[in-house]
N, C-alpha and C positions, 0 to 999 in steps of 0.2 A: 143940514139939510138943504140951506142955500146953496153950500158950494157944491155939493151931489146935485142940486137939480141942474147949474150951471155948466157944471159935466157933459148934462145929459142934451141939452141944452146943443152943445159946441161938437159933439158924437155925432146930433143927426144933421147939424147944417156940413161936417166932413162929412158923411153918406149920402148928404145928397146932394154936392159938388163933387163926392166920385158917382154917382151915377148918372151925372150932367154930365163931366167930363172924364172921367176914367179909360171911356174908351175907346179915345184917342190918343191914349197912354200906353192903353194895355198890351195892343202887341210889341210898342217899343219896349216896354220890362221886358217882356217876355223872350223876343229875340236876342237879349244880352246874356239876359239867362241861359239861351238856351247855347248861344257864343263863348263863355263862359264853362258852361258845361263840356262841351265841346275838348276847346282849349285844353280840361283840364285832365278827362279819356286818353289825348292824344297824349300829352304830357306823362303819364305813366305807364302807358305802354311803349312809348318810345324811347324812357327809361329800361326796359322789361327786356326790347329788343334791341337796344345801345347801338340806341343815333342817335348822332351827335346833334346839339351841343348838351348831352343825357347821356355821355358814355364817360365819363370820366369814371367811372369804377373798373369799367371794363379790363383794359390790359394791365393792371395790379391786383385784381383777382385773378386773375384768367393764368398768370404769371405765381401767387401766391397761393392759391390752390393745388391742393393734387393733381396731378396731370389726368386721372382719369374722373378725377370731379370736376374741372376745369372743359374734356369732351361731351360730358353731361350738357350742361352749362351749355356751351357753343353749339347744341345742335337744337335736344332736344326742348330748352326752355326757351328757344328762341323761335321754336317750330310751333309750341304751346301757344302765347305773344303774339305772332302771326298768327293764328285760328284766331284769338280775341278781335285784334286788329278789323279782320276781311269780317264778321259776324255782325262786329260793332258800326263799323263803318259803312261797309255795304248794304248791309243785308236794314237794320237798325236808324243807318243815318243815309240811307238810299235817296229820300225827298230831299236831304240837304246836301246833296256835294259840292253846290257854289256855295258853302260857307267853309268847307274846310277840302279840296282837293289843293286853291296854290297853297297854303298852308303847308302840306304834304308835301306838296311838291318841291319845297324851299327847304323842306327838315331832309327829302331825299337828296338835294347838291348840295349841303352844304355836310351831309353824313358821306358822302363820296371822300369828299375831298380832303375831309378833316382824317378820314379813314388811311386813307393811299397814302398822304404825305406824312404822317404820325408815323405809319410800319418803317418809311426808306431806314429811320437810323436806327432801329431796332438791332441787336444782336441775339435777344432771348426771344427762341421762337413760339414760348407761348404768346410772349408780349405781341411779336410782330403778326399770329393768328390774331390776336385781340382787338388789334389795330383792321388786321383784313374780314374779322367780321365786322368796321361798323360800319367799312365800305359796304359788305356784302347786304347789311338792310338798308341801306340804302337805294342798291340796285333791283332789292327786292318790293320795299314801299314802292317805289318806281308801276309795277305791276297791282298795285290799288289803288295808287290814285289819279290812271284810268276809270277804273270803277264801271268796266266793261266787264264782261264773259271772256274775251279773249286777256283782258288785262290780268284776271283772277288766276284766270288756267295757267298766265304763264307764270305766274307768282306762286303757284302751288308744285308747279313745272322745279324754279329753282330751288323752292323749299325743299324735293325732296333732292334733289341731287348735290344739295347742298350740307344735307346730312354725309352723304356718303365721303365725298370731298374733304371733310374734315377728319371723320372715324380713321381714313386712312395716314393724313396726316398725327392725330394723333394716339395712334397704333404706336409710330414708329416714334417718336419723342418719347415714347413708356418706355420703349424697350433699350433708344440711346442712352438713356437715363441710369437705366441696371448693367447697365455692362460699360459707361466712363463714368472722370467724377466731372464730368462739363454737365453734367443737368441737362437742363433745354438752353446752354447756351450755343450759338451755331458753328462753333468752335468741336463740337458735340456731335457734327454731320459730315465734317472733314475728313473727303478720301472714305466716306462711305460704302460711296461706287465699288471700288476694289475690295475693299474686306468682308462689306452682309450687300452684295446686290441683290439678295430678297427685300433688302430693308429700302434699301437705294432707290427701286423703282417705283412703289406704292410714295414713297413719298415724292420722286421725283413729278410723277399723274398726276398728285394733290397738287400742286404746286403750279403745273400746267394747268389742270382745270380749274384750278382757283383764280389764274388770269387768261380762262374762256380765252384757250390756243382753240381752232380745230384739232377734230380725233376725240372732243372730249367733250363731259357735259357740260362742260360749262358751257361752251361757247354756242351750242345749242341753248341752253338757259337766255346766256343775253343776249345770242339771235331774237330767242322767241319774245324776251324781257321790248328789246328796239322795235323790232315790227307793232306790241302793241300799244308803246310808247307813240309813236309815229304816227300809227291810225287816230291817238283819241289826241292829235294836237296836242303833244307833247314833245316837239319834234325837239328844242333848246336841252329838254331833261335827259331826251338820246345821245346830246351830244355830250352833255356831261359824262353815262356811264361808258362812249367811246372814250372820251380822255382819260377818265379814271384808269378804264384797262391798260389803256398808256404804263400812265403812272407806275402801276398795278407792275408789270413787270424789271421794275429795278430792283424788289425785293423778292419777287420771287423768283425769279430767275436768279439774282444773290443767291440764294438756298439752293440750288439746281448745280448753279456752277461750282457754292463748298465742296460737294458729293463727290463731285465726275472731274472735277480739271484741279482740284488740291490734295495733298496727303494731309497723309493722319497729321494733328498735333499731338506730341507728344505730351503723356502728363508733367504737368507741375509738380518737378523736382527733377524729372528727372534728367541726368547729367551730372548730377550736384553731386561736391563730395561732402560727406560725413551719414556715416546712420541716420535710420529717424525713421517713422512711419509715412506712410504715404501720404505728401503734398503737402506734407510740414518742412518749413523753412530751413534751408541750412548756411551756413555762414557764409561763402563764396560758391559761386559757379567756377566746375568744373572747364580745364582748354575745351573750348566748341561745344560747350554749354548752350541750352535751349532760350540762353539770353534773362536778363528778368525775374526774377522768380513771380508766380503769382500765388494768389491762396486756392489750397484746393480743398481736398477733403480732410475734413479731421477724424483722429482716432474712432469721436467714438459717433461719428457716422454711420449708415447703414456698409458693409461690405458691397463693391462693385462684384457684378458677376458678368465673367465676360463670356458667358455665354448665353443671356441675355437673350441679344436678337437672333439666337438660331432654334429657339422654342415657340412650337407652334402657336402659343397659347398670346402670344404676342405677336409673332409672323402672319398669323392667319388672318385673324380681323386685316391688316396692315391688304397683305394681298388680295384678299375678296373684298374688300371697300374699291380699289382701285383696280377692279376688274368690271366689277356695276359702273366704274365711275365710266371707263372705257365704254363699254359695253353696249348702256344709252348716248353714249357718243356719235357713234357709225351706226345704234337701229334703235333711233327714238322713239317711235312708233309710240308701241306699247305707252311708257311713262308720258307721252303726248295726250293720246288718249286719255289716258286716267286723267291726268289735270282738266282733260277740255269738259271730260262728265264732271269734274267736282266743280270748275268755275257756270257751267250750266247748271249746275244742283242749282245756286244762289239769283238768278235769272228766270 
C-alpha cells in the first residue's frame, strides 16, 4: 500500500508539472509529429510514383513484368498515386504548405536528374521508359509543389497526355516482342521505319512527345508546367525541367534514329554454318556472317509471329494514342479547359 501511495503522489506531481509547463512544449511536440507524418506519407507516395530516390524498383519491374502489365503500371498506377498526392498535400495539408513545398521540390529535382541520366545507357526499351517515367514524375511533381490552381491544372494536363504518350510506346513494344526474337531490346526496332511504318510512326511520335518537342502534347504540357513554376517563384525548378528535357534528347532521339537511320539487324544465328533451331549457337560463323553469336530464343520460347506488327489490335492502340498526342499538341484547348476545371475544383 505504501508503494502504491508513493506512485499516486508521483503521478500527481507529474500531472501538475505537465499542466504548468506542458503548454510550452505541446506545440513543439505536435509540430514534430506533423512533420514526421508528412515525411512518411511523402515517402510512400514517392515510392508509388517512382520519384527518386525511391525509384529503384521501377526499371527492374518494368523490364521483368509482361509488357501489357508494365504499360498498366506506367500509366494507371502513376495517375492514381498522383491523384492521392494532390488530395493529400493540396487539400488536407493546404494550410501547411510551408512544411512540405521545399522538400517535394528537392525530390522533383533529384528525380529529374536521376531519371534522365539513368536512361541514357539503357538498351532495353522498357528499362529506358522506366527511367523516363522517373524523370517524368519529377516534372509532374513540380506542378504539385506550386500548390496553386495553375500548378494543379498543369499537373492534370501533363498526367493526361502522359497516358497517351506511354501507351503508344508500349503498344509498339508489344508488337515487336511478338515478331522479333530481340524482345524489348532496341535492336528490335532497328529499320522499323522501312519495315513497319505503321509501328514506326507511333513510336516516333511517342518519343518526340516525351522529349517535349513542338507540335506534340508533350511540348504543351512542359510549357504549362514551366509557366506555373515561374509564376509560383520556383524558377530554379523550371530550369531543372528545361535541363532535363535537353538531356532526354540523347536517349529519345537514339530510339528514333534506330528506327529511321539504321537497317534491321539479322536474327541471332543468321549466316551461321550448321542446322539447328533459331538462335541456337553454331560451331563457326559462315564467311560474311553477322559476327559473334548472340544468345537468342530457345526452342521452348514462344514462336515468333512475323505478322504481329500488322494485326489491328496491336497497331490500332499505338496509332490511336499517337494521334491523340499530336491532336492535343496542335489543338490543346479542350484538354487545357478540362485541366483548368480540375484545378479550380480544389481551390
